[in-house]
N, C-alpha and C positions, 0 to 999 in steps of 0.2 A: 857400228856403221859398216864393219866391213863383210857382212853378210846380208846388206839390203841391195835388192834389185829393183833397178827402175828399170819401164815398158817405156820406151822413145817412139814414138807412132810418127813418123816423118815418110812423106812419099819422096824426097829431096836426098838421094844417096849421100852425099854432100855435107848436105846439114844434118841427116843422123849421125854420120860418122863423126863430124866434128863435135855432136852434143856426146855418142859415145867415149870421145877421147878426153873430154874434159871431166867426163863424171866417172870414168874410168880412172883417171888420173888423182881422185879427190877418195878410191877405195872402193868405189859403189859396182854391185855387177849390173850389167845393160845388157837389154833384151830388146830389139828393135823389130817392129811391124812394119810393114812399109804402107798401110791404107788402115781408113778405121775400123773394117769390119775383122781382120786377121789383127787388130791390135784388141779386140772386143773379147775374139776369140781368145787371146792369150791372158788376158786381165780373169776371164772369167775361170783358167784352169786353174789360178792361181798362182802362189808364189812369188807373185808380185806387190811391192811395199808403196810404188808412185809410179802415176802414169802422167809422161811430158807429153802432149800431142801438138802437132802443127793443127791450125785450123782450118785453111784451105787445102784439101785433098779430094782427089776426085770417088766418087761414091758417099761411104760415111764419110762425115766432115768432123771437124775436133768438137762442135757444138752437139752435133747429132754421136757423136762417140761418148764427150760427156754426161749427155743429158741418158743415154740406153747404160751407162756403167750406174747411173745413179736411182736406174728404177732396177735395177738387177740384184739380186738378195747378195751374191758374193761378192761384187763390187763397188755396194755403196757406200762402203766407206773408204773406198782408197781415195787418198788426196790425188786432186787431177791440177795438171798446171798446163793451161792453155798457152801458144804461144804463136805469134802473127808478125807478119812485116805490116799490117793497117796501122795508122795510128788514128781511125777512126773511135773516138771515144764510143760509141756506139756498138763496138767490138766488145768492149769490157761488160756495158750493160748486158748483151747479148751470153757473154762468157758468165756473169753471175746467175742469170735467168736458166744457164741449162748445168748449175749446180757445180763448178769449178770452185776450185781453191784456190786458186791463184792465175795470175796471166803476168806475160811479159812479152811487150814488144821487142821486134829484132830490127836493128840489129841492138842485142843484150850486152850489157858487159859479164863478164864470167863471175864474177863475186855477187852480182845481182842475184842472179841463176842460181849460183851454189849456197847462198843464202837463205832463199827462199825454198829450196829444197830441205835444207836441214828444219825450217821452222816448221815445216811440214811433217817431216818423219820423226820431228825431235819436238814437240810444242812444248814451250811453256806459258804462265801466267800471262806473261808481257807480250808472247808469242802471239799473232794471232794470222790467219791468211790474209797475202797481200796480192796487189795487183801495182804493178809499174808502168808508167804511160811518161814517156818525155822527162824520164829522169825521176819523178817523182813516186812514191809509194803511197798507196791509199789503201785501205786495212778492209778487206769482205767480209769481218763481221758488222761494220759498222750499218746503221741503217739505211736501208737503200734509198730513203729520201736524202740522207748527208751523202751518200754516195751520188745522188745525182745531183746536187749543189754541188759537188767539187769538179767535177766534169764539164 
Protein backbone atom coordinates (compact mmCIF):
# COMPACT_ATOMS: atom_id res chain seq x y z
CA UNK A 1 0.00 0.00 0.00
CA UNK A 2 2.90 2.39 0.64
CA UNK A 3 3.32 3.36 -3.02
CA UNK A 4 -0.34 3.50 -4.02
CA UNK A 5 -1.35 6.86 -5.46
CA UNK A 6 -4.87 8.18 -5.16
CA UNK A 7 -6.12 11.05 -7.28
CA UNK A 8 -8.63 13.22 -5.41
CA UNK A 9 -10.73 15.36 -7.75
CA UNK A 10 -12.47 17.98 -5.64
CA UNK A 11 -13.21 21.65 -6.24
CA UNK A 12 -13.49 22.42 -2.52
CA UNK A 13 -10.02 23.01 -1.08
CA UNK A 14 -11.33 22.15 2.41
CA UNK A 15 -12.80 18.81 1.28
CA UNK A 16 -9.70 17.97 -0.78
CA UNK A 17 -7.39 18.69 2.16
CA UNK A 18 -9.51 16.61 4.54
CA UNK A 19 -9.44 13.64 2.13
CA UNK A 20 -5.71 14.05 1.58
CA UNK A 21 -4.97 14.04 5.30
CA UNK A 22 -7.18 11.00 5.90
CA UNK A 23 -5.61 9.02 3.05
CA UNK A 24 -2.03 10.05 3.81
CA UNK A 25 -2.49 9.00 7.44
CA UNK A 26 -3.13 5.49 6.06
CA UNK A 27 0.03 5.53 3.96
CA UNK A 28 -1.39 6.50 0.58
CA UNK A 29 0.20 9.08 -1.68
CA UNK A 30 -2.36 11.69 -2.75
CA UNK A 31 -2.53 13.90 -5.82
CA UNK A 32 -5.21 16.62 -5.91
CA UNK A 33 -6.96 17.98 -8.99
CA UNK A 34 -9.28 20.96 -8.55
CA UNK A 35 -11.69 20.05 -11.37
CA UNK A 36 -12.76 17.22 -13.63
CA UNK A 37 -10.74 18.30 -16.68
CA UNK A 38 -7.45 18.50 -14.77
CA UNK A 39 -8.34 15.24 -13.01
CA UNK A 40 -8.77 13.50 -16.37
CA UNK A 41 -5.43 14.86 -17.62
CA UNK A 42 -3.70 13.69 -14.44
CA UNK A 43 -5.24 10.21 -14.63
CA UNK A 44 -4.36 9.81 -18.33
CA UNK A 45 -0.75 10.85 -17.60
CA UNK A 46 -0.45 7.69 -15.47
CA UNK A 47 0.89 6.67 -12.11
CA UNK A 48 -2.54 6.71 -10.42
CA UNK A 49 -4.01 3.62 -8.74
CA UNK A 50 -7.48 4.92 -7.81
CA UNK A 51 -9.57 8.03 -8.43
CA UNK A 52 -11.88 9.60 -5.88
CA UNK A 53 -14.09 12.37 -7.26
CA UNK A 54 -16.74 14.74 -6.07
CA UNK A 55 -19.79 14.72 -8.34
CA UNK A 56 -20.82 18.37 -8.27
CA UNK A 57 -18.04 20.43 -9.85
CA UNK A 58 -18.00 23.21 -12.42
CA UNK A 59 -17.17 22.09 -15.95
CA UNK A 60 -16.65 18.35 -16.16
CA UNK A 61 -18.65 16.87 -13.25
CA UNK A 62 -17.87 13.60 -11.50
CA UNK A 63 -20.23 11.50 -13.64
CA UNK A 64 -18.70 12.92 -16.83
CA UNK A 65 -15.18 12.44 -15.49
CA UNK A 66 -15.92 8.81 -14.65
CA UNK A 67 -17.55 8.16 -18.03
CA UNK A 68 -14.59 9.78 -19.83
CA UNK A 69 -12.12 7.71 -17.83
CA UNK A 70 -13.97 4.46 -18.60
CA UNK A 71 -13.97 5.40 -22.32
CA UNK A 72 -10.22 6.16 -22.38
CA UNK A 73 -7.81 3.24 -22.91
CA UNK A 74 -5.21 4.54 -20.42
CA UNK A 75 -7.75 4.92 -17.58
CA UNK A 76 -10.54 2.44 -18.33
CA UNK A 77 -9.40 0.00 -15.62
CA UNK A 78 -8.79 2.57 -12.87
CA UNK A 79 -11.25 2.19 -9.99
CA UNK A 80 -13.36 5.31 -9.43
CA UNK A 81 -15.19 6.27 -6.25
CA UNK A 82 -17.78 9.03 -6.54
CA UNK A 83 -18.55 11.24 -3.53
CA UNK A 84 -21.60 13.45 -3.14
CA UNK A 85 -23.56 15.40 -0.56
CA UNK A 86 -26.88 14.46 -2.16
CA UNK A 87 -28.95 11.68 -0.66
CA UNK A 88 -30.97 11.20 -3.84
CA UNK A 89 -30.98 7.47 -4.73
CA UNK A 90 -30.89 8.41 -8.43
CA UNK A 91 -27.34 9.67 -7.85
CA UNK A 92 -26.28 6.05 -7.29
CA UNK A 93 -28.02 4.97 -10.48
CA UNK A 94 -26.24 7.74 -12.41
CA UNK A 95 -22.97 6.66 -10.80
CA UNK A 96 -23.49 3.07 -11.93
CA UNK A 97 -24.35 4.25 -15.43
CA UNK A 98 -21.17 6.32 -15.56
CA UNK A 99 -19.08 3.25 -14.64
CA UNK A 100 -18.22 4.13 -11.03
CA UNK A 101 -16.79 1.31 -8.93
CA UNK A 102 -17.96 2.77 -5.63
CA UNK A 103 -20.13 5.53 -4.26
CA UNK A 104 -20.28 7.31 -0.88
CA UNK A 105 -22.59 10.03 0.37
CA UNK A 106 -21.18 12.89 2.44
CA UNK A 107 -20.74 12.99 5.31
CA UNK A 108 -19.15 9.56 5.33
CA UNK A 109 -17.31 7.68 8.01
CA UNK A 110 -13.54 7.43 7.55
CA UNK A 111 -13.72 3.65 8.05
CA UNK A 112 -16.29 3.33 5.24
CA UNK A 113 -14.20 5.38 2.85
CA UNK A 114 -10.94 3.61 3.72
CA UNK A 115 -12.65 0.21 3.59
CA UNK A 116 -13.96 0.91 0.10
CA UNK A 117 -10.57 2.21 -1.06
CA UNK A 118 -8.86 -0.94 0.22
CA UNK A 119 -11.47 -3.25 -1.33
CA UNK A 120 -11.03 -1.61 -4.72
CA UNK A 121 -7.24 -1.59 -4.53
CA UNK A 122 -6.99 -5.11 -3.10
CA UNK A 123 -10.02 -7.06 -4.35
CA UNK A 124 -10.78 -10.48 -2.95
CA UNK A 125 -13.36 -13.02 -3.99
CA UNK A 126 -15.61 -11.73 -1.23
CA UNK A 127 -14.93 -8.06 -1.89
CA UNK A 128 -16.76 -6.29 -4.63
CA UNK A 129 -17.31 -2.65 -5.50
CA UNK A 130 -19.95 -1.15 -3.26
CA UNK A 131 -22.07 1.92 -2.69
CA UNK A 132 -23.19 3.31 0.64
CA UNK A 133 -26.35 5.31 1.15
CA UNK A 134 -27.67 6.22 4.58
CA UNK A 135 -25.29 3.79 6.22
CA UNK A 136 -26.36 0.82 4.08
CA UNK A 137 -23.94 -0.96 1.74
CA UNK A 138 -25.01 -1.88 -1.78
CA UNK A 139 -22.87 -4.12 -4.00
CA UNK A 140 -22.33 -2.69 -7.46
CA UNK A 141 -21.62 -6.16 -8.79
CA UNK A 142 -25.29 -7.00 -8.26
CA UNK A 143 -27.61 -7.08 -11.23
CA UNK A 144 -28.97 -3.63 -12.03
CA UNK A 145 -32.55 -4.71 -11.36
CA UNK A 146 -31.58 -5.92 -7.87
CA UNK A 147 -29.89 -2.55 -7.26
CA UNK A 148 -33.03 -0.70 -8.32
CA UNK A 149 -35.12 -2.91 -6.05
CA UNK A 150 -32.85 -2.04 -3.12
CA UNK A 151 -33.14 1.68 -3.82
